[in-house]
C-alpha positions in Angstrom: 0.0 0.0 0.0 1.2 3.5 -0.9 2.4 5.4 2.3 3.3 8.9 3.3 6.9 7.9 3.3 6.6 6.9 -0.4 5.0 10.3 -1.1 7.8 12.1 0.8 10.5 10.3 -1.3 8.7 11.4 -4.5 8.4 15.0 -3.3 12.1 15.1 -2.5 12.8 15.4 -6.2 11.4 18.9 -6.4 10.3 20.3 -3.0 12.6 21.5 -0.1 12.5 19.5 3.1 10.6 22.2 5.2 7.7 22.1 2.7 7.7 18.3 2.7 7.4 18.4 6.5 4.4 20.6 6.2 2.8 18.0 3.8 3.5 15.3 6.3 1.9 17.4 9.1 -1.2 17.8 7.0 -1.3 14.0 6.4 -1.1 13.2 10.2 -3.8 15.8 10.9 -6.1 14.3 8.3 -5.3 10.7 9.6 -6.4 11.8 13.1 -9.5 13.7 11.8 -10.7 10.7 9.7 -9.8 8.1 12.4 -12.4 5.3 12.3 -13.8 6.3 8.9 -13.6 3.9 6.1 -14.3 4.0 2.3 -17.0 1.8 0.7 -14.1 -0.5 -0.4 -13.3 -1.1 3.4 -10.0 0.8 3.3 -9.2 3.5 5.9 -10.5 6.8 4.6 -7.1 8.6 4.7 -5.9 6.4 1.8 -8.1 8.7 -0.5 -6.5 12.1 0.4 -3.1 10.4 0.2 -3.8 9.1 -3.3 -5.1 12.5 -4.4 -1.8 14.1 -3.1 0.1 11.5 -5.1 -1.7 12.4 -8.3 -0.8 16.1 -7.7 2.9 15.1 -6.9 3.1 13.5 -10.4 2.2 17.0 -11.7 4.8 18.7 -9.5 2.2 20.8 -7.7 3.3 23.1 -4.9 3.2 22.1 -1.2 0.0 24.1 -0.4 -2.0 22.2 -3.0 -0.6 18.9 -1.6 -1.7 20.0 1.9 -5.1 20.9 0.6 -5.4 17.5 -1.0 -4.6 15.8 2.3 -7.3 17.9 4.1 -9.9 18.4 1.4 -12.6 16.2 3.1 -11.8 17.3 6.6 -14.4 20.2 6.7 -17.1 18.1 5.0 -16.7 14.7 6.8 -15.3 15.6 10.3 -16.1 18.2 12.9 -13.1 20.5 12.0 -14.0 24.0 10.9 -12.4 26.2 8.2 -11.2 28.6 11.0 -9.4 25.7 12.8 -7.7 24.7 9.6 -6.6 28.3 9.0 -5.1 28.5 12.5 -3.2 25.2 12.0 -2.0 25.5 8.4 -2.6 29.1 7.3 -5.3 31.0 5.4 -4.3 29.9 1.8 -4.6 26.2 2.6 -7.9 26.7 4.5 -9.3 28.6 1.5 -8.2 25.9 -0.9 -9.8 23.2 1.3 -13.0 25.2 1.5 -13.1 25.7 -2.3 -12.7 21.9 -2.9 -15.2 20.8 -0.2 -18.6 19.8 -1.4 -21.7 22.0 -0.7 -23.4 19.8 2.0 -24.9 22.4 4.3 -28.0 23.0 2.0 -30.5 20.3 1.3 -31.8 20.2 -2.3 -34.9 18.5 -3.6 -33.2 17.9 -6.9 -29.8 16.4 -7.3 -29.2 18.3 -10.5 -29.7 21.6 -8.6 -27.3 20.4 -5.9 -24.6 19.6 -8.4 -25.1 23.0 -10.2 -24.9 24.9 -6.9 -21.8 22.9 -5.9 -20.2 23.8 -9.2 -21.1 27.5 -8.7 -19.3 27.5 -5.4 -16.3 25.9 -7.0 -16.2 28.6 -9.7 -16.1 31.3 -7.0 -13.3 29.5 -5.2 -11.4 29.1 -8.5 -11.6 32.9 -9.0 -9.7 33.4 -5.8 -7.2 30.5 -6.4 -7.0 28.5 -9.6 -5.4 25.6 -7.8 -8.8 24.7 -6.4 -9.8 23.1 -9.7 -6.6 21.1 -10.0 -7.1 19.6 -6.6 -10.7 18.9 -7.4 -9.7 17.2 -10.7 -7.2 15.0 -8.8 -10.0 14.2 -6.2 -12.4 13.3 -8.9 -9.8 11.1 -10.7 -9.1 9.0 -7.7 -12.9 8.7 -7.0 -13.3 7.4 -10.6 -10.5 4.9 -10.1 -12.3 3.5 -7.1 -15.9 3.5 -8.4 -16.1 -0.3 -8.2 -17.7 -0.3 -4.6 -20.7 1.9 -5.6 -24.2 0.9 -6.8 -24.5 0.8 -10.6 -26.9 3.8 -10.8 -24.6 5.9 -8.7 -21.7 4.9 -10.8 -23.5 6.0 -14.0 -24.5 9.3 -12.4 -21.0 10.1 -11.3 -19.5 9.0 -14.6 -21.9 11.2 -16.6 -21.2 14.2 -14.4 -17.4 13.5 -14.8 -17.7 13.3 -18.6 -19.9 16.4 -19.0 -18.1 18.7 -16.5 -14.8 17.5 -15.1 -13.2 15.9 -18.2 -14.1 19.0 -20.2 -12.6 21.3 -17.5 -9.4 19.2 -17.6 -9.4 19.7 -21.4 -10.1 23.4 -21.1 -7.1 23.8 -18.8 -5.0 21.6 -21.0 -4.4 18.8 -18.5 -4.5 16.0 -21.1 -3.3 13.1 -18.9 -6.2 13.6 -16.4 -8.7 14.3 -19.2 -7.9 11.0 -21.0 -8.1 8.9 -17.9 -11.3 10.6 -16.7 -12.9 10.0 -20.1 -11.9 6.3 -20.3 -13.0 5.6 -16.7 -16.3 7.3 -17.3 -16.8 5.4 -20.6 -16.1 2.1 -18.7 -18.6 3.0 -16.0 -21.3 4.1 -18.5 -20.9 1.3 -21.1 -18.9 -1.5 -19.5 -19.5 -4.1 -22.3 -18.6 -1.7 -25.1 -15.5 -0.6 -23.3 -14.4 -4.2 -22.7 -14.9 -5.2 -26.3 -13.0 -2.1 -27.7 -10.2 -2.8 -25.1 -9.8 -6.4 -26.3 -9.9 -5.3 -29.9 -7.2 -2.7 -29.4 -5.0 -5.2 -27.6 -5.4 -7.6 -30.5 -4.8 -5.0 -33.2 -1.8 -3.7 -31.4 -0.1 -7.1 -31.6 -0.8 -7.3 -35.4 0.4 -3.7 -36.0 3.6 -3.9 -33.9 6.0 -4.6 -36.8 4.4 -1.9 -39.1 4.7 0.7 -36.3 8.3 -0.2 -35.7 9.1 0.2 -39.4 7.4 3.6 -39.6 9.0 4.8 -36.4 12.4 3.7 -37.6 11.9 5.3 -41.0 10.9 8.7 -39.4 13.7 8.6 -36.9 16.3 7.7 -39.6 15.1 10.7 -41.7 15.7 13.1 -38.8 19.1 11.6 -38.0 20.1 11.9 -41.7 19.3 15.7 -41.6 21.0 16.1 -38.2 17.8 17.3 -36.5 17.3 16.7 -32.8 14.0 14.7 -32.2 12.6 11.6 -30.6 9.8 9.7 -32.5 7.3 7.9 -30.2 4.1 6.0 -31.0 0.8 7.7 -30.1 -1.9 5.5 -28.5 -5.6 6.2 -29.0 -7.8 6.0 -25.9 -11.0 4.0 -25.6 -13.6 6.9 -25.7 -11.8 8.5 -28.7 -12.1 5.3 -30.7 -15.8 4.8 -29.6 -16.8 8.4 -30.5 -15.1 8.1 -34.0 -16.9 4.8 -34.6 -20.2 6.3 -33.6 -20.0 9.8 -35.0 -18.1 9.1 -38.2 -19.9 5.8 -38.8 -16.5 4.0 -39.2 -15.6 0.4 -38.4 -13.0 -0.4 -35.8 -10.6 -1.6 -38.5 -10.9 1.8 -40.4 -10.0 3.8 -37.2 -7.1 1.5 -36.3 -5.7 1.7 -39.8 -4.5 5.2 -39.0 -1.0 5.2 -37.4 -0.2 8.1 -35.0 3.3 9.3 -34.1 4.6 12.2 -32.0 8.0 13.8 -32.6 9.5 15.7 -29.6 12.3 18.2 -30.4 14.3 21.0 -28.7 13.0 24.3 -30.1 10.3 25.8 -32.4 12.7 26.2 -35.3 13.4 22.5 -35.3 9.6 21.8 -35.3 9.2 23.5 -38.7 12.4 21.9 -40.1 11.2 18.5 -39.0 7.8 19.2 -40.7 9.7 19.7 -44.0 11.6 16.5 -43.5 8.5 14.3 -42.9 6.7 16.0 -45.9 9.6 15.1 -48.0 9.6 11.5 -46.8 5.8 10.9 -47.2 3.3 13.0 -49.3 1.1 15.2 -47.0 -2.8 14.9 -47.2 -4.1 18.2 -48.6 -6.1 20.3 -46.0 -5.0 18.2 -43.0 -2.1 20.5 -41.8 -2.8 22.5 -38.6 -0.4 25.0 -37.1 -1.2 25.3 -33.4 2.3 26.7 -32.6 1.5 30.0 -34.5 -2.1 30.1 -33.2 -2.3 28.0 -29.9 -5.6 26.5 -28.7 -7.6 28.3 -26.0 -6.1 26.0 -23.3 -2.5 26.9 -24.5 -1.9 23.7 -26.4 0.8 24.1 -29.1 1.9 21.6 -31.8 2.1 21.0 -35.5 -0.4 18.5 -36.9 -0.1 16.9 -40.3 -1.4 13.7 -42.0 0.7 11.8 -44.5 0.2 9.1 -47.2 2.3 6.2 -46.1 3.2 3.1 -48.2 0.1 1.7 -50.0 -1.9 4.9 -49.1 -1.9 4.1 -45.3 -2.7 7.3 -43.4 0.0 8.5 -40.8 -0.9 11.2 -38.3 2.2 13.1 -37.0 2.3 15.7 -34.2 5.6 17.8 -33.8 6.3 19.8 -30.7 9.0 20.9 -28.3 9.6 19.3 -24.8 8.0 22.4 -23.2 4.9 22.0 -25.4 4.8 18.3 -24.5 4.8 19.1 -20.8 2.1 21.7 -21.3 0.0 19.3 -23.4 0.1 16.7 -20.6 -0.1 19.0 -17.6 -1.8 22.1 -18.9 -2.1 24.8 -16.3 -0.3 22.6 -13.8 2.9 23.2 -15.9 2.8 26.7 -14.4 3.7 25.1 -11.0 5.9 22.5 -12.6 8.2 25.2 -14.0 7.8 27.4 -10.9 9.1 24.5 -8.8 12.4 25.0 -10.6 12.4 28.7 -9.7 12.0 29.8 -13.3 8.7 30.1 -15.0 8.6 29.1 -18.7 6.6 31.7 -20.9 4.4 28.9 -22.3 3.3 27.8 -18.8 2.9 31.5 -17.8 0.6 32.1 -20.8 -1.4 28.9 -19.9 -2.0 30.3 -16.4 -3.1 33.7 -17.8 -5.5 32.0 -20.2 -7.0 29.9 -17.4 -7.6 33.0 -15.3 -9.3 34.7 -18.2 -11.5 31.7 -18.6 -12.5 31.7 -14.9 -13.2 35.5 -15.2 -15.5 34.6 -18.1 -17.3 32.0 -16.0 -17.9 34.6 -13.2 -19.4 36.9 -15.8 -21.7 34.1 -17.0 -22.7 33.3 -13.4 -23.8 36.9 -12.8 -25.9 36.9 -15.9 -27.5 33.4 -15.5 -31.0 33.2 -14.1 -30.3 30.2 -11.8 -27.6 27.6 -11.2 -29.0 25.1 -13.7 -28.9 27.7 -16.5 -25.4 28.6 -15.5 -24.2 25.0 -15.6 -25.8 24.6 -19.0 -23.8 27.6 -20.3 -20.6 26.0 -18.9 -21.3 22.7 -20.6 -21.8 24.6 -23.9 -18.6 26.6 -23.4 -16.4 23.6 -22.6 -14.5 22.7 -25.5 -15.9 22.8 -29.0 -13.7 23.0 -32.1 -12.2 26.4 -32.6 -11.9 28.9 -35.5 -9.7 32.0 -35.5 -10.8 35.4 -36.8 -9.2 38.9 -36.7 -10.2 42.3 -35.4 -9.6 45.3 -37.6 -6.3 45.9 -35.6 -5.1 42.4 -36.4 -5.7 40.8 -33.0 -6.6 37.1 -33.1 -10.0 36.1 -31.5 -10.7 32.4 -30.9 -14.3 31.2 -31.2 -16.0 27.8 -31.4 -17.0 26.2 -34.7 -20.3 27.6 -36.0 -19.9 30.9 -34.2 -21.7 34.0 -35.7 -21.0 37.7 -35.9 -23.0 38.2 -32.6 -20.8 35.7 -30.8 -17.7 37.6 -32.0 -19.2 40.9 -30.8 -19.9 39.6 -27.4 -16.4 38.0 -27.2 -14.9 41.5 -27.8 -17.1 43.1 -25.0 -20.6 42.6 -23.7 -21.5 46.3 -24.4 -20.4 45.9 -28.0 -22.6 42.8 -28.3 -25.6 44.6 -26.8 -25.4 47.6 -29.1 -24.3 46.0 -32.4 -26.5 46.6 -35.4 -24.3 45.5 -38.4 -21.0 44.0 -39.4 -18.4 44.1 -42.1 -16.6 40.8 -42.9 -13.5 41.4 -44.9 -14.8 44.9 -45.6 -18.2 43.7 -47.0 -21.5 44.2 -45.1 -22.9 40.8 -43.8 -25.9 39.8 -41.7 -25.4 39.4 -37.9 -26.4 35.7 -38.2 -23.5 34.9 -40.6 -21.4 31.9 -39.5 -17.7 32.8 -39.3 -14.8 31.0 -40.9 -11.1 31.0 -39.9 -9.1 33.9 -41.3 -11.9 36.4 -41.7 -11.5 40.0 -40.5 -14.5 41.5 -38.7 -15.6 45.0 -37.9 -18.6 45.5 -35.7 -20.9 48.6 -36.2 -22.7 49.7 -33.1 -25.4 52.3 -32.3 -26.0 53.9 -28.9 -29.7 53.1 -28.6 -29.5 49.5 -30.0 -30.7 46.6 -27.9 -30.3 42.8 -28.2 -32.9 40.9 -30.2 -34.7 37.8 -28.9 -34.2 36.1 -32.3 -30.4 36.2 -31.7 -30.8 33.3 -29.2 -31.8 31.1 -32.2 -28.3 31.2 -33.8 -25.6 32.2 -31.2 -23.4 29.3 -30.0 -21.1 30.7 -27.3 -22.2 30.6 -23.7 -21.1 34.2 -23.1 -23.3 35.6 -25.8 -26.3 33.5 -24.8 -26.1 34.4 -21.1 -25.5 38.1 -21.9 -28.4 38.3 -24.3 -30.8 36.7 -21.8 -29.6 39.0 -19.1 -30.1 42.1 -21.3 -33.6 40.9 -22.4 -34.6 40.3 -18.8 -33.4 43.8 -17.8 -35.2 45.3 -20.9 -38.4 43.5 -20.0 -38.1 44.6 -16.4 -37.7 48.3 -17.4 -40.5 48.2 -19.9 -42.8 46.3 -17.5 -42.1 49.0 -14.8 -43.0 51.8 -17.2 -46.2 50.1 -18.4 -47.1 49.3 -14.8 -46.7 53.0 -13.9 -49.0 54.0 -16.8 -51.6 51.4 -15.9 -51.7 52.3 -12.2 -51.8 56.0 -12.9 -54.7 55.4 -15.3 -56.5 53.4 -12.6 -55.9 56.2 -10.0 -57.1 58.9 -12.4 -60.9 58.6 -11.5 -59.9 59.4 -7.9 -58.2 62.6 -9.2 -54.8 61.4 -8.0 -51.6 59.7 -9.3 -48.8 57.5 -8.0 -46.6 60.6 -7.4 -49.4 62.5 -5.5 -50.1 59.7 -3.0 -49.4 60.5 0.6 -45.9 59.5 1.9 -45.9 56.0 3.5 -49.2 54.8 1.8 -47.3 52.9 -0.9 -45.0 51.4 1.7 -48.0 50.0 3.6 -49.3 48.3 0.5 -45.8 46.9 -0.3 -45.5 45.5 3.3 -49.0 44.1 3.1 -48.1 42.1 -0.1 -44.5 41.3 1.0 -43.0 43.2 -2.0 -39.4 44.4 -2.0 -40.1 47.9 -3.5 -42.1 50.1 -5.8 -40.5 48.6 -8.9 -41.6 45.1 -7.9 -45.2 46.2 -7.6 -45.1 48.1 -11.0 -43.4 45.3 -12.7 -46.1 42.8 -11.6 -48.8 45.2 -12.9 -47.0 45.6 -16.2 -46.6 41.8 -16.6 -50.2 41.2 -15.8 -49.7 39.2 -12.6 -51.5 42.0 -10.6 -54.5 44.1 -11.8 -54.0 47.9 -11.8 -57.7 48.5 -10.8 -57.4 46.3 -7.7 -54.2 47.9 -6.6 -55.7 51.4 -7.1 -58.8 50.4 -5.1 -56.6 49.1 -2.3 -54.4 52.2 -2.2 -57.5 54.5 -2.0 -59.0 52.2 0.7 -55.8 52.5 2.7 -55.8 56.3 2.3 -59.5 56.6 3.4 -59.3 53.8 6.0 -62.2 52.0 4.3 -62.8 48.5 3.1 -64.8 47.4 0.1 -65.3 49.0 -3.4 -65.7 52.7 -3.6 -68.9 53.4 -5.6 -67.5 56.6 -6.9 -64.6 54.7 -8.6 -67.0 52.2 -10.2 -69.2 54.9 -11.5 -66.4 56.8 -13.4 -65.5 55.8 -16.9 -61.9 55.3 -17.8 -60.2 56.7 -20.9 -58.2 54.4 -23.3 -54.5 53.8 -23.0 -52.5 55.2 -25.9 -50.1 52.8 -27.7 -47.6 53.5 -30.4 -46.2 50.0 -31.2 -42.7 50.8 -29.9 -43.3 49.9 -26.3 -41.1 46.8 -26.6 -41.5 43.4 -24.8 -44.5 44.2 -22.5 -47.0 45.1 -25.3 -47.4 42.4 -27.8 -49.6 42.2 -30.9 -51.9 39.2 -31.3 -51.0 36.9 -34.3 -54.6 35.6 -34.4 -56.0 39.0 -35.7 -52.9 41.1 -36.5 -54.1 44.6 -35.5 -53.0 47.6 -37.5 -53.0 51.3 -36.6 -56.5 52.5 -37.5 -58.2 49.3 -36.3 -60.4 49.5 -33.2 -58.3 47.6 -30.6 -58.6 46.4 -27.0 -55.9 45.0 -24.7 -55.9 41.7 -22.9 -53.9 41.4 -19.7 -51.8 38.2 -19.9 -50.0 37.1 -16.8 -46.2 37.2 -17.3 -46.4 38.8 -20.8 -48.1 42.2 -20.2 -50.7 43.5 -22.6 -51.6 41.6 -25.8 -53.3 43.9 -28.3 -56.3 42.4 -30.3 -58.7 43.9 -32.9 -62.0 44.7 -31.1 -63.9 42.1 -33.2 -61.4 39.3 -32.5 -63.3 36.1 -31.6 -60.6 35.0 -29.2 -61.7 37.7 -26.7 -65.3 36.3 -26.4 -64.6 34.6 -23.1 -62.9 37.7 -21.6 -65.5 40.3 -22.4 -67.3 39.6 -19.1 -64.1 40.2 -17.1 -63.4 44.0 -17.1 -60.3 43.6 -15.1 -58.6 41.6 -17.9 -59.5 43.9 -20.8 -58.4 47.5 -21.4 -59.6 50.1 -23.9 -56.7 51.1 -26.2 -56.1 53.9 -28.6 -53.5 54.3 -31.3 -51.0 57.2 -31.0 -51.0 59.9 -33.7 -47.3 59.7 -34.4 -46.6 56.0 -35.2 -43.5 55.3 -37.2 -43.4 51.4 -37.2 -44.4 48.7 -39.7 -46.9 46.1 -38.7 -47.6 42.6 -40.2 -50.9 42.1 -42.1 -52.1 38.8 -43.6 -53.9 38.6 -46.9 -55.4 35.7 -48.8 -55.7 36.0 -52.6 -57.5 33.8 -55.1 -55.6 34.1 -58.5 -55.3 32.5 -61.8 -52.2 30.2 -62.0 -49.7 31.7 -64.4 -45.9 32.1 -64.9 -44.3 35.1 -63.1 -47.0 35.4 -60.5 -44.7 35.9 -57.5 -42.5 38.5 -59.4 -45.6 40.5 -60.4 -47.0 40.5 -56.8 -43.6 41.5 -55.4 -43.2 44.4 -57.8 -46.7 45.7 -57.1 -46.3 45.5 -53.2 -42.8 47.2 -53.4 -44.2 50.0 -55.6 -46.9 50.6 -52.9 -44.2 51.1 -50.3 -44.6 47.8 -48.4 -42.6 44.6 -48.0 -43.5 41.0 -48.4 -42.4 39.2 -45.2 -43.7 35.8 -46.2 -45.5 34.2 -49.2 -47.1 30.9 -49.6 -48.8 29.4 -52.8 -51.1 26.4 -52.9 -52.9 25.2 -56.0 -56.6 24.7 -55.7 -57.0 23.2 -59.2 -55.3 23.4 -62.6 -56.1 27.1 -63.2 -56.6 28.6 -59.7 -54.0 29.3 -56.9 -54.4 30.5 -53.4 -51.7 33.0 -52.4 -51.1 33.7 -48.6 -49.2 36.9 -48.0 -47.7 38.5 -44.9 -47.1 42.2 -45.6 -45.3 44.8 -43.5 -47.5 47.9 -43.7 -47.8 51.2 -41.9 -51.5 51.3 -41.0 -55.0 50.3 -42.1 -55.2 53.0 -44.8 -51.9 51.8 -46.3 -53.2 48.2 -46.4 -56.5 49.4 -48.1 -54.4 51.1 -50.8 -52.4 47.9 -51.5 -55.7 45.8 -51.6 -57.1 48.3 -54.1 -54.1 48.0 -56.4 -54.2 44.2 -56.2 -57.9 44.2 -57.2 -56.9 46.1 -60.4 -54.9 43.1 -61.5 -56.9 41.2 -64.2 -56.2 37.7 -62.9 -56.9 38.4 -59.2 -60.3 37.2 -57.9 -61.2 37.3 -54.2 -59.0 39.1 -51.6 -59.5 38.5 -47.9 -57.7 40.1 -44.9 -57.0 37.2 -42.5 -57.7 37.4 -38.8 -60.6 36.1 -36.8 
């Protein structure tokens, strides 16, 4: 069994003796705190923190991280407090332990919520000290190695969470050794039979391929030696989940995947990387379009390497990765390489850059957390953000921006700055105007055009792919809806107070506070927002305010006797006034408003059949009136019966455009050989404008009946 003495011997290779003594002290403290506790496997509990510390020692982590690994379950599983740990081992270690500890003080009805809340706590701890996540990954890795003692359903739940969150975080931070093992262990727990079959097949294939691999390796090594280039050629093993995913996603057989031979060439410096690339391209012909230069443009997690695919003998594909020793260390240890180099008292620039990128990523997570509505929404954003394929685009100044595959102009705008995303109205891609929904490609140069009064559009959520853009848009829309609901609520309440010859501003001081206290509301804005969104009725609130003012109960007869004037609408109120699609009202139509809980006021034409059930409920309907200065276009639906003929759509489009309107949608269905039904959605200014268009359509010789749709 692995002991603290074995660990101390390993640490002697890179830590001074006084720091090793501190790690020993943390172990003995944990051993005492966990005395009598055992794991499901029956082993003493302290074997777990010791194993976690050993994983971190392999990554050359600093002594405080190792102490935190020893103590990471002390707060959760024993009676020791964070304060006591701080007094014993110092504040940094206590903060690390607290960050890694699970969130157990709160009881959740839903396990998904518990995990999401737990992850939020971890993100906050990561923002203070990035080592929290490295200790947590080592903790999760040892738990995955010892899953055997758990029930099958619990195994699957932990494995799924590991695959969705922790393996992706390890990938995002570039810790490839931990990522690969977490993925394979999760795969084995989720699909034990599939994993076993692939493992046996890999073992069998490796035996058959051994001589071919040796020949290729020898050929590559010989070509480097002939050119006098420093480099070591090693075979690259595929891991189980990678093979399974390729078989499933690319619909390939196991034989097709194993037919690809992978090699890695480790050299001394960047110049040698490019020279070796030339040598291997001279030895075997490269496959067009399969070369990637991650040295010039590193991945988001700091990964650097040259990737190329070659045609070997008989057309056999050979994948080659070329990198320096420092790049190899970073590829395996990621952000942990920051401490690996620090242990030698010098910090390599690659590791330093990796650490800076990790901090920038955590900062982005915190911004997402502030914008997310709840913990489940936040964790969904994080899952989306954790490691898609990347593209690289340029700002007008030549700075490189990294975005996931499928990212759009809006994603780019938000990646530059949230305010730019919120106020963008147009974009130039390579100096040409392009729609905001355009999917970007590597190498493009983008210039975002903004306007001070611009706001995010709800439709953007249909095509953005980055978590930052999605959460920022949702946050902005919520804020926008809140502001508009408060404004509408104020108008509705003042209208309801008008019969009493008073307004919200003229009410006696303290009266509104009494009402807010009575309904347990936080403030005036909460009340007005609830009125604007239709969850409270303005008339009822007004009555209650007057009753409180007069010290009365019941309905004032004077209020019921007075008529109310209509609310004036302009069509530009935003998200809290919506226009019904069933009847599509236009300026000039007699209209009424229906109060819909959570949405605000929905505007209908007065004759709309959908209002029949609501006419007996005056609290739900409002008289509305169109403003005189409307400068908006509104959708109107027409149905035309026409003779079937060539050029029909072009003729209609020309006529509508000449009349100063736009066709938003057109649909044609054939009734018989000579008659067609045309359904049009037009954008028009008002009822008079629509009447003019209908008149011009009637003048067409082949047009029969025209009907404005809407019940």
